[in-house]
N, C-alpha and C positions, 0 to 999 in steps of 0.2 A: 338509384337504389329502389325507390318506391315508384313503380310505374303506374300512373293513374290515367294514362291516355285512353280516351273513349269512355270514361266513366262520368256520371253526373256528380254534382256537388253532394247530394245526399249519400250516394254510394261511397264517395271519398270519405265523408265524415264517419260512416259506419265502419269503413276499413281502418280509420285512425283510432276509433274506439276499440276495435278488436285488437289492434297492435298494442294500445295502452293496457288493456286488460291482460293480454298475454305478457306484457312487460311486468305488470304487477304480480302475476303468478310466478314469473321468473325471479322477481325480487324476493318473494316469500321462500322460494326454493333456495336461493343464495343465502338467505338468513338461516334457514334450517341447516344447510350444510356447514355454514360458518360456525353455527353454535356447536356443532360436533367437534370442530377443531379448536375453538376457544372455550376453555372450561370455566373461566372466571366470569363474574358478573360484570366487571368493568369492560372486559373484551366484548361481551355480548351487547352491552349498551352502546359501545362504540360502533360495533357492527350494525346495530339497528339504526344508528345515526347515518351511516354510509348508505344503507339500503333506502332509508327515507330520502336522503339527498338524491340518490339515483332515480328513484321513482318520481319525485317531484320535478327533477330536471327533465325526465322524459315527458311528464305531463305538460310542462311549460312548452317544450318543443313541439309536441303534437297538437296542443291547444292553439299555439301560434300558427301552425300550418293550417288548421281548420279555420281559424279566423281570417287567414290571408286569402281564402277562396273568394274570388269575385271582386277583389279590390284593385285599385289602379297600381301602377308600378311605383309611384312615389309613396303612396300609403304603405305599400309592401316593404319598401326599404326602411321607412320609419318604424314599422312594426317589427322588422327584423332586428333593428338596433335596440328597441325596447325589450324584446325577448332576450337578446344577448345580455343586456344589463340586468334583467330579472334573474337570469341564470347565474350570473356572477355574484349578485347580491345574495341570492339564496345560499350559494356555496360558502361565501364569507360568513354569513350569519350562522350557519350550522357549525362550521369549524370554530368560529369565535365562541359560540355557546358551549361547545364541547371543551374548549380550552379553559373557559371560565369555570366550568364544572370539574376541571382537572381530570378529564377523561382522555384516554389515548386516542389519537387520531389516525394511527397507522391502519387500524382495521377499517376505519371509515373510508380512507382513500382506496384501500384494496377492494372493498365492497363496491364503491363508486366506479372504479375502473372495470371490475368484472361485469357490473350491470351495463356499462356502456359498450363493452365488447359484445355482450349478449344482445344488446339493443340493435347493434349493426347486423348481427346474425338474424335477429328477428325481422328486420326490414328486408334484408337481402334474400333470405330463403323462404320465409313463411308467407310473404306477401307477393311472391312472384306469380303474375297471372298466367305464365306459360306452363305451370304445373297442372 
């Protein structure tokens, strides 16, 4: 998906920062469009939780990718496992917090899935070096 062949580590880090900033802008756009469809305050709060979850998940994923540059294979595997666990714990913490506050989680899951679909589109089309 993300072709970084022939690029230096600093160029890759700049590319990852651009991808994350683009994902943050997409998250704000998803929140704005979602607010048009959910008229209640509880729905908008749940939507904000899902957008926060999606943006944090993308930051963890891209930050781990940037941190994995120049490390050995064994360190990379351990880092991959830690990033996966951080992503799972973040999701559980946000959903558990929303359930404790008696918020709806359907909007959060929808926003999270939409952000992940757009994250793949972001990686596939906007970072293609052949354009």
